[in-house]
C-alpha positions as CSV (number, residue, x, y, z in Angstrom):
1,M,58.8,133.7,135.0
2,M,56.4,133.0,132.1
3,R,58.0,135.8,130.2
4,F,61.5,134.2,130.6
5,C,60.1,130.8,129.4
6,K,58.6,132.3,126.3
7,Q,61.9,134.1,125.5
8,S,63.8,130.8,126.0
9,Y,61.4,128.9,123.8
10,S,61.6,131.5,121.1
11,T,65.4,131.4,121.2
12,I,65.4,127.6,120.9
13,C,63.0,127.6,117.9
14,L,65.1,130.3,116.2
15,S,68.3,128.3,116.8
16,F,66.7,125.2,115.4
17,I,65.5,127.0,112.3
18,I,68.9,128.5,111.7
19,S,70.7,125.1,112.1
20,V,68.3,123.5,109.6
21,L,68.8,126.3,107.1
22,L,72.6,126.0,107.5
23,S,72.5,122.3,107.0
24,I,70.6,122.6,103.7
25,P,73.6,123.7,101.6
26,L,75.7,120.9,103.1
27,H,73.2,118.2,102.3
28,A,72.6,119.7,98.8
29,Q,76.4,119.7,98.1
30,Q,76.7,116.1,99.3
31,S,73.8,115.0,97.2
32,E,75.3,116.8,94.2
33,V,78.6,115.0,94.7
34,E,76.8,111.6,94.8
35,T,75.0,112.5,91.6
36,Y,78.2,113.4,89.8
37,F,79.9,110.2,91.0
38,S,77.0,108.0,89.9
39,E,77.1,109.8,86.5
40,R,80.9,109.2,86.3
41,D,81.6,112.9,86.1
42,Y,84.7,112.3,88.3
43,N,86.4,115.6,87.5
44,K,83.5,117.6,89.0
45,V,83.6,115.3,92.1
46,I,87.4,116.1,92.5
47,K,86.8,119.9,92.0
48,I,84.0,120.1,94.6
49,L,85.7,118.0,97.3
50,T,89.1,119.5,96.8
51,E,87.7,122.9,97.4
52,K,85.9,121.7,100.5
53,Q,89.1,120.0,101.8
54,A,90.9,123.3,101.8
55,T,88.5,124.7,104.4
56,D,86.9,121.8,106.1
57,E,87.4,118.1,107.2
58,L,86.0,115.6,104.8
59,S,83.6,112.8,106.0
60,F,84.5,109.1,105.4
61,R,82.1,109.0,102.5
62,E,83.7,112.0,100.9
63,Y,87.2,110.6,101.3
64,Y,86.0,107.5,99.6
65,L,84.4,109.3,96.7
66,L,87.4,111.6,96.2
67,S,89.9,108.8,96.3
68,R,87.9,106.6,93.9
69,S,87.5,109.6,91.5
70,Y,91.2,110.0,91.5
71,G,91.6,106.3,90.6
72,R,89.0,106.5,87.9
73,T,90.8,109.4,86.3
74,K,94.1,107.5,86.5
75,Q,95.5,109.9,89.2
76,F,96.6,106.9,91.2
77,G,99.2,108.7,93.3
78,N,96.6,111.2,94.6
79,G,94.1,108.4,95.3
80,Y,96.8,106.5,97.2
81,I,97.5,109.5,99.4
82,L,93.8,110.0,100.1
83,S,93.2,106.3,101.0
84,S,96.2,106.4,103.4
85,E,94.6,109.5,105.2
86,M,91.3,107.6,105.4
87,V,93.1,104.6,107.0
88,K,94.8,107.0,109.5
89,K,91.5,108.7,110.3
90,A,89.6,105.5,110.8
91,N,92.3,104.1,113.1
92,Q,92.1,107.3,115.2
93,Q,88.3,107.0,115.6
94,N,88.3,103.2,116.0
95,D,85.9,103.0,113.1
96,T,86.3,99.4,112.0
97,L,83.8,99.5,109.1
98,N,85.4,102.5,107.4
99,L,88.9,101.1,108.2
100,L,88.1,98.0,106.2
101,K,86.8,100.1,103.3
102,A,89.9,102.2,103.5
103,F,92.1,99.0,103.4
104,N,90.3,97.9,100.2
105,L,90.7,101.4,98.6
106,K,94.4,101.6,99.4
107,A,95.0,98.0,98.1
108,E,93.3,99.1,94.9
109,H,95.5,102.1,94.4
110,I,98.7,100.0,95.3
111,T,97.7,97.6,92.6
112,D,97.1,100.3,90.0
113,L,100.5,101.9,90.9
114,Y,102.1,98.4,90.5
115,K,103.8,98.7,93.9
116,I,104.1,94.9,94.2
117,K,106.4,94.5,97.2
118,E,104.6,97.2,99.2
119,G,101.2,95.7,98.2
120,V,102.2,92.1,99.3
121,K,103.4,93.4,102.7
122,F,100.3,95.5,103.1
123,C,97.9,92.5,102.3
124,D,99.8,90.3,104.8
125,S,99.6,92.9,107.5
126,I,95.9,93.8,107.3
127,T,94.4,90.2,106.9
128,P,94.2,89.7,110.7
129,F,91.9,92.8,111.0
130,F,89.0,91.0,109.2
131,R,86.5,88.9,111.1
132,K,83.8,86.4,110.0
133,K,81.2,89.2,109.9
134,D,83.5,91.2,107.6
135,S,83.5,88.4,105.0
136,V,82.1,90.6,102.2
137,E,84.8,93.3,102.7
138,F,87.4,90.6,102.9
139,M,86.3,89.1,99.6
140,R,86.6,92.5,97.9
141,L,90.1,92.7,99.3
142,C,91.0,89.2,97.9
143,F,90.5,90.5,94.4
144,K,93.4,92.9,94.8
145,C,95.6,90.9,97.1
146,G,95.2,87.8,94.9
147,M,96.7,89.6,91.9
148,L,99.4,91.3,94.0
149,Y,100.5,87.8,95.2
150,N,100.4,86.6,91.6
151,Y,102.5,89.6,90.4
152,D,105.0,88.7,93.2
153,S,105.4,85.2,91.8
154,Q,103.3,83.6,94.6
155,P,100.6,81.9,92.5
156,E,99.7,79.4,95.3
157,K,99.0,82.2,97.7
158,A,97.0,84.1,95.0
159,Y,94.9,81.0,94.3
160,K,94.1,80.6,98.0
161,A,93.0,84.3,98.1
162,Y,90.7,83.8,95.1
163,K,89.2,80.6,96.5
164,S,88.1,82.7,99.5
165,I,85.8,84.6,97.2
166,T,82.6,82.5,97.4
167,L,79.8,85.1,97.0
168,E,78.0,84.2,93.8
169,K,77.6,87.8,92.6
170,Y,81.4,88.1,92.8
171,T,82.3,84.8,91.2
172,K,80.1,85.7,88.2
173,L,82.1,88.9,87.5
174,S,84.4,88.9,84.5
175,L,87.0,90.4,86.8
176,Y,86.9,87.2,88.9
177,T,87.0,84.8,86.0
178,N,89.8,86.6,84.2
179,N,92.0,86.9,87.3
180,I,91.6,83.4,88.5
181,A,92.4,82.2,85.0
182,I,95.6,84.1,85.0
183,I,96.5,82.6,88.4
184,L,95.7,79.1,87.1
185,L,98.0,79.7,84.1
186,R,100.9,80.4,86.5
187,L,100.0,77.1,88.3
188,K,100.1,75.4,84.8
189,K,96.4,74.3,85.2
190,Y,95.7,75.1,81.6
191,D,92.4,73.3,81.1
192,E,90.9,74.9,84.2
193,A,92.2,78.3,83.1
194,L,90.6,77.8,79.6
195,F,87.3,77.1,81.3
196,F,87.3,80.4,83.2
197,L,88.6,82.4,80.3
198,K,86.0,81.2,77.9
199,K,83.3,81.7,80.5
200,S,84.4,85.3,80.8
201,L,84.4,85.7,77.1
202,Q,80.9,84.4,76.7
203,S,79.8,86.9,79.4
204,H,81.2,89.7,77.3
205,K,79.6,88.5,74.2
206,K,76.1,88.2,75.8
207,R,76.3,91.9,76.7
208,A,77.4,92.7,73.2
209,N,79.9,95.0,74.7
210,F,82.2,95.2,71.7
211,D,83.5,98.6,72.6
212,N,84.9,97.3,75.9
213,P,88.6,98.4,75.9
214,D,89.6,95.3,77.9
215,L,87.8,92.7,75.7
216,N,91.2,92.0,74.0
217,V,92.5,90.7,77.3
218,N,90.1,87.8,77.2
219,Y,91.1,86.8,73.7
220,N,94.8,87.3,74.4
221,N,94.8,85.2,77.6
222,I,93.1,82.3,75.7
223,A,95.7,82.6,72.9
224,A,98.4,82.5,75.6
225,V,97.0,79.2,76.9
226,Y,96.9,77.6,73.4
227,L,100.4,78.9,72.8
228,T,101.7,77.2,75.9
229,K,99.9,74.0,74.9
230,G,101.7,74.2,71.5
231,N,98.5,74.7,69.4
232,L,99.8,77.6,67.3
233,Y,96.8,77.6,64.9
234,L,94.2,78.2,67.7
235,A,96.6,80.6,69.4
236,K,96.9,82.8,66.3
237,T,93.1,82.6,65.8
238,Y,92.3,84.0,69.2
239,L,95.3,86.4,69.0
240,D,93.8,87.9,65.8
241,S,90.5,88.4,67.6
242,A,92.4,90.1,70.5
243,Y,94.2,92.5,68.1
244,S,90.9,93.4,66.3
245,S,89.2,94.2,69.6
246,V,92.0,96.7,70.7
247,R,90.5,100.1,71.2
248,E,92.1,103.5,71.5
249,S,91.4,103.4,75.3
250,S,92.9,99.9,75.7
251,R,95.8,99.6,78.1
252,L,99.3,99.8,76.8
253,S,100.3,96.7,78.8
254,S,97.5,94.7,77.1
255,K,98.8,95.8,73.6
256,K,102.3,94.8,74.7
257,E,101.1,91.3,75.7
258,I,99.4,90.8,72.3
259,F,102.6,91.8,70.4
260,N,104.7,89.6,72.7
261,N,102.5,86.6,71.8
262,Y,102.7,87.4,68.1
263,F,106.5,87.5,68.5
264,K,106.4,84.0,70.1
265,I,104.2,82.5,67.4
266,N,106.3,83.9,64.6
267,Y,109.5,82.9,66.4
268,L,108.2,79.3,67.0
269,S,107.0,79.2,63.4
270,G,110.5,80.1,62.1
271,N,109.3,83.4,60.6
272,S,112.2,85.5,61.8
273,K,111.4,88.6,59.8
274,N,107.9,89.0,61.4
275,A,109.4,88.1,64.8
276,Q,111.9,90.9,64.5
277,R,109.1,93.3,63.4
278,Y,107.1,92.5,66.5
279,L,110.2,92.7,68.7
280,D,110.7,96.3,67.4
281,S,107.1,97.1,68.2
282,L,107.6,95.7,71.8
283,M,110.5,98.1,72.3
284,I,108.4,101.0,71.3
285,L,105.6,99.9,73.7
286,N,108.2,99.5,76.5
287,E,109.2,103.1,75.9
288,A,105.6,104.3,76.2
289,L,105.0,102.3,79.4
290,L,108.2,103.7,80.9
291,D,107.1,107.2,80.0
292,T,103.7,106.6,81.7
293,R,105.3,105.4,84.9
294,I,107.6,108.4,85.1
295,K,104.6,110.7,84.6
296,E,102.8,108.9,87.5
297,K,105.7,109.5,89.8
298,I,105.7,113.2,88.8
299,L,102.0,113.3,89.6
300,S,102.7,111.8,93.0
301,V,105.3,114.6,93.7
302,E,102.8,117.2,92.5
303,A,100.1,115.7,94.8
304,A,102.4,116.0,97.8
305,N,103.1,119.7,96.9
306,K,99.4,120.3,96.5
307,K,98.7,118.8,99.9
308,E,101.1,121.2,101.5
309,K,99.3,124.2,99.8
310,L,95.9,122.9,101.0
311,L,97.3,122.7,104.5
312,I,98.4,126.3,104.4
313,K,95.1,127.4,103.0
314,R,93.2,125.5,105.8
315,V,95.4,127.3,108.4
316,S,94.5,130.6,106.8
317,Y,90.8,129.7,107.0
318,V,91.2,128.8,110.7
319,D,92.9,132.2,111.2
320,N,89.9,134.0,109.7
321,E,87.5,132.0,111.9
322,L,89.4,132.9,115.1
323,K,88.6,136.6,114.6
324,I,85.1,136.1,115.8
325,T,86.1,134.6,119.1
326,K,86.6,136.5,122.4
327,E,89.6,138.8,122.7
328,K,91.5,136.8,125.3
329,I,91.0,133.5,123.4
330,L,91.8,135.3,120.1
331,I,95.2,136.6,121.4
332,G,96.1,133.1,122.7
333,M,95.0,131.3,119.5
334,L,96.8,133.9,117.3
335,I,100.0,133.3,119.1
336,L,99.6,129.5,118.7
337,L,98.6,130.0,115.1
338,I,101.7,132.1,114.3
339,L,103.9,129.3,115.8
340,I,102.1,126.7,113.8
341,L,102.4,128.8,110.6
342,V,106.1,129.3,111.1
343,F,106.6,125.6,111.7
344,I,104.5,124.7,108.6
345,V,106.3,127.2,106.4
346,L,109.7,125.9,107.5
347,V,108.6,122.3,106.8
348,F,107.0,123.3,103.6
349,L,110.1,125.2,102.3
350,L,112.4,122.2,103.2
351,K,110.1,119.7,101.6
352,N,109.3,121.9,98.6
353,R,113.0,122.2,97.9
354,N,113.4,118.4,97.8
355,I,110.2,118.0,95.8
356,Q,111.3,120.5,93.2
357,S,114.7,118.9,92.9
358,L,113.1,115.5,92.4
359,Y,110.6,117.0,90.0
360,K,113.3,118.5,87.8
361,N,115.3,115.3,87.9
362,M,112.3,113.2,86.8
363,L,111.7,115.6,83.9
364,L,115.2,115.0,82.7
365,H,114.4,111.3,82.5
366,Q,110.9,111.5,81.3
367,R,111.6,110.9,77.6
368,L,114.4,108.4,78.1
369,S,113.7,105.1,76.2
370,W,115.6,102.6,78.3
371,A,113.9,99.7,76.7
372,K,116.3,97.0,77.7
373,L,116.4,97.6,81.4
374,S,113.3,96.9,83.5
375,P,111.1,99.7,84.7
376,E,111.6,98.4,88.2
377,Y,115.3,99.2,88.0
378,I,114.7,102.7,86.8
379,D,112.1,103.2,89.6
380,N,114.7,102.0,92.2
381,S,117.3,104.3,90.7
382,L,115.0,107.4,90.9
383,N,114.1,106.5,94.5
384,T,117.9,106.3,95.2
385,I,118.3,109.8,93.8
386,Q,115.5,111.1,95.9
387,K,116.9,109.5,99.0
388,M,120.4,110.9,98.4
389,I,119.1,114.4,97.8
390,T,116.9,114.2,100.9
391,T,119.7,113.0,103.1
392,K,122.3,115.3,101.5
393,H,124.4,112.3,100.6
394,P,128.0,113.5,99.7
395,K,128.0,111.3,96.6
396,S,124.6,112.4,95.3
397,T,126.0,114.7,92.6
398,L,128.5,112.0,91.5
399,Y,125.7,109.4,91.4
400,I,123.4,111.6,89.3
401,S,126.3,112.3,86.9
402,K,127.2,108.6,86.4
403,F,123.6,107.6,86.2
404,S,122.8,110.1,83.5
405,K,125.9,109.0,81.5
406,M,124.8,105.4,81.9
407,L,121.2,106.2,80.7
408,R,122.5,108.1,77.7
409,T,124.9,105.3,76.7
410,I,122.4,102.5,77.1
411,L,119.7,104.5,75.4
412,E,121.9,104.9,72.4
413,N,122.9,101.2,72.4
414,S,119.3,100.0,72.9
415,R,118.2,101.7,69.6
416,K,120.5,99.4,67.7
417,P,120.3,95.6,67.4
418,L,124.1,95.4,67.5
419,V,126.8,97.6,68.9
420,V,130.6,97.6,68.7
421,I,132.5,96.1,71.7
422,K,133.9,99.4,72.9
423,D,130.4,100.8,73.2
424,E,129.3,97.8,75.3
425,I,132.3,98.2,77.5
426,N,131.5,101.9,78.1
427,S,127.9,100.8,79.1
428,L,129.2,98.2,81.5
429,T,131.7,100.6,83.1
430,Y,129.0,103.2,83.8
431,F,126.7,100.6,85.2
432,L,129.3,99.2,87.6
433,Q,130.3,102.7,88.7
434,V,126.6,103.5,89.4
435,Q,126.2,100.3,91.4
436,Q,129.3,101.0,93.5
437,I,127.7,104.3,94.6
438,A,124.1,103.1,95.0
439,Y,124.8,100.0,97.0
440,E,128.0,101.3,98.7
441,T,129.1,97.7,98.2
442,N,132.7,96.8,99.0
443,F,133.8,95.6,95.5
444,K,136.2,96.5,92.8
445,F,136.0,95.7,89.1
446,S,138.2,95.6,86.0
447,I,137.3,95.2,82.3
448,N,140.0,93.8,80.1
449,I,140.1,93.2,76.4
450,D,142.6,91.4,74.1
451,D,144.8,93.7,72.0
452,E,143.2,92.6,68.7
453,L,139.8,93.7,69.9
454,I,140.8,97.2,71.0
455,D,140.1,98.8,67.6
456,S,137.9,96.0,66.3
457,E,134.7,96.7,64.5
458,I,133.1,93.4,65.7
459,Q,129.5,94.0,66.8
460,I,127.5,92.2,69.5
461,P,123.9,92.4,70.9
462,P,123.8,95.1,73.7
463,M,122.9,94.4,77.3
464,L,123.5,90.6,77.3
465,I,126.3,90.7,80.0
466,Q,124.7,93.3,82.4
467,P,122.1,91.0,84.0
468,Y,124.8,88.6,85.3
469,I,126.8,91.5,86.7
470,D,123.7,93.0,88.3
471,A,122.8,89.6,89.9
472,I,126.4,89.2,91.3
473,I,126.4,92.7,92.8
474,K,122.9,92.2,94.4
475,N,124.2,89.0,95.9
476,Y,127.1,90.9,97.5
477,H,124.8,93.5,98.9
478,L,122.4,90.9,100.4
479,K,125.1,88.6,101.8
480,N,127.3,91.6,103.1
481,T,130.4,89.6,102.0
482,Q,134.1,90.6,102.2
483,E,135.8,92.8,99.6
484,A,135.5,91.2,96.2
485,I,136.9,91.8,92.7
486,I,134.8,91.4,89.6
487,T,136.8,90.8,86.4
488,I,135.3,91.0,82.9
489,H,137.6,89.8,80.1
490,F,136.8,89.8,76.3
491,S,138.8,87.5,74.0
492,Y,138.6,86.5,70.4
493,L,140.0,83.2,69.1
494,D,139.1,81.1,66.0
495,E,136.1,83.3,65.2
496,V,134.7,82.8,68.7
497,L,134.1,85.9,70.8
498,Q,134.1,85.1,74.5
499,C,133.3,87.1,77.7
500,L,134.7,85.7,80.9
501,I,133.2,86.9,84.2
502,T,135.1,86.1,87.3
503,D,134.6,87.1,91.0
504,T,136.1,86.1,94.3
505,A,133.3,86.3,96.7
506,T,130.2,84.5,95.4
507,N,130.3,80.8,96.4
508,K,129.4,78.0,94.0
509,K,126.0,77.4,95.5
510,D,124.9,81.0,95.0
511,Y,126.3,81.0,91.5
512,L,124.3,78.0,90.6
513,I,121.1,79.8,91.6
514,I,122.1,83.0,89.7
515,F,123.2,81.1,86.6
516,S,120.1,78.9,86.4
517,E,117.6,81.8,86.7
518,L,119.4,84.1,84.2
519,K,120.1,81.3,81.7
520,E,116.4,80.9,81.1
521,K,115.9,84.6,80.6
522,T,118.7,85.1,78.1
523,K,118.5,81.7,76.3
524,E,115.9,82.8,73.7
525,I,117.6,86.0,72.7
526,L,121.0,84.3,72.4
527,N,119.5,81.6,70.2
528,L,117.7,84.3,68.1
529,F,120.9,86.3,67.4
530,S,122.9,83.1,66.8
531,R,120.6,82.1,64.0
532,K,120.3,85.6,62.6
533,L,124.1,86.2,62.6
534,N,125.1,82.6,61.9
535,S,127.4,82.8,64.9
536,P,127.5,80.3,67.8
537,S,126.6,81.3,71.4
538,R,126.8,79.4,74.6
539,L,126.5,79.9,78.4
540,V,128.9,77.9,80.7
541,L,129.5,77.9,84.4
542,E,132.9,76.8,85.7
543,S,134.0,76.4,89.3
544,N,137.5,75.3,90.2
545,S,137.2,76.1,93.9
546,E,134.8,77.5,96.5
547,E,136.5,80.9,96.3
548,T,136.6,81.6,92.6
549,T,133.7,80.9,90.1
550,K,133.5,81.8,86.5
551,I,130.7,82.5,83.9
552,I,131.7,82.1,80.3
553,I,129.5,83.7,77.7
554,K,130.2,82.9,74.0
555,L,128.6,85.9,72.3
556,P,126.9,85.9,68.9
557,H,128.6,88.6,66.8
558,Q,129.4,89.9,63.3
559,K,131.9,92.2,61.8
560,E,130.6,95.7,60.9
561,D,131.3,95.4,57.2
562,S,129.6,92.0,56.9
């Protein structure tokens, strides 16, 4: 009996020693990752944890470090996928604390990816999860959700979110003072916004952090306030400081805002030559921003592909581990593993085909410089292509063909300040054809032109008519109205070039909303071209009945030889 006890005791001691020795490399690796993260060596963190993920399940802390490292290296798509997995894992384990951390992490990546609509819905859905004792985590979330609400044109909701941040260590952060100032600008509380902006600027100066790539944002925001208040002298003074503090690592969007404010100052000062120069620079920055967003989408596709490969690698690792089990269990597990592998390979092949197709499609559009259409429109169009290919839509080939022709035509037009009328008609025709396929909306269209304009060399600014057509089509899609006909007619009489847009479904009330919103957006550019070309322009809304409503655009123009 004593002999048995001694053997058992020895076995227990040996097992304990082995377990301690085995745990040493794990703790050493975890400590190593924490060190690299604290030293901001994010690429090493990604390398170590990605290799581990291929063979083992990550802890919540490791998920957090890997996702944040992806974000710090601007691989926002990868970080977004990791944070979504962390949310799923925390929900499965009913781990409230890590769930709230995962919510914060996901909101951060959504903001970086500029997924505004998704971010707003996400913030609205997760707010009920937070309790009074979770106030610190809730305040962290308010930083991201507040800006997402602001981006979504909900400044009141954004202001409410930022007023929920009461912890002093947070309210002293330049992130807080900058963001709440931006929200106050949207609310037209200019004096209060100036207070926070100057407070943030002083904080930067005290730290003497002149190499900060975001310091220009402070100066530019203050300049924007003075520009709104009509003080062009102070606006230019702060804007010059913003420009001088731009660094190579500064964000493109920040540089764009600075050039946009320079354009406004020169435009308001009557310096049209400088205003045009800054407008050209803005178009170049728009091209660069668009190129960046397309690259981020490609990275997201590559991340999904990489995740599939990691899954197969993990299954192979499980296969090797099963070899050390007993024979009967091994046979059963091998059969199950084969079934799982067959299923995963089938799923992988199907998904990989779609991913490769989307990847090639995005590469085709990566260098397009569609400066006069919004990046949001191009994002939606790319998503439509992906959806059509995934669902094997019968018109997917036709849509891609029309969309590429439209991109090429508008790209060529957008590089010129003026285009001949026939080029603009080609652009409108492709756009309408693409919208018919994308929305599957029940409408017809016709574009007519007076005989004297058919071979005319009269030139007009490109893309002035498209926003109105786009708004009308979206209204059909949302209202699900009956069949409608859109008619676009170009006429020329007494040196006045006119475009008449008529449709038979949008009622007068909807037209008033469409017209008032778009008139504000196109007014400045129409006035600018009118002065430059010495040609009148005007926007008029006519309504003779509830069934037929017309928009008349008198276009600024010039003859090619003038």
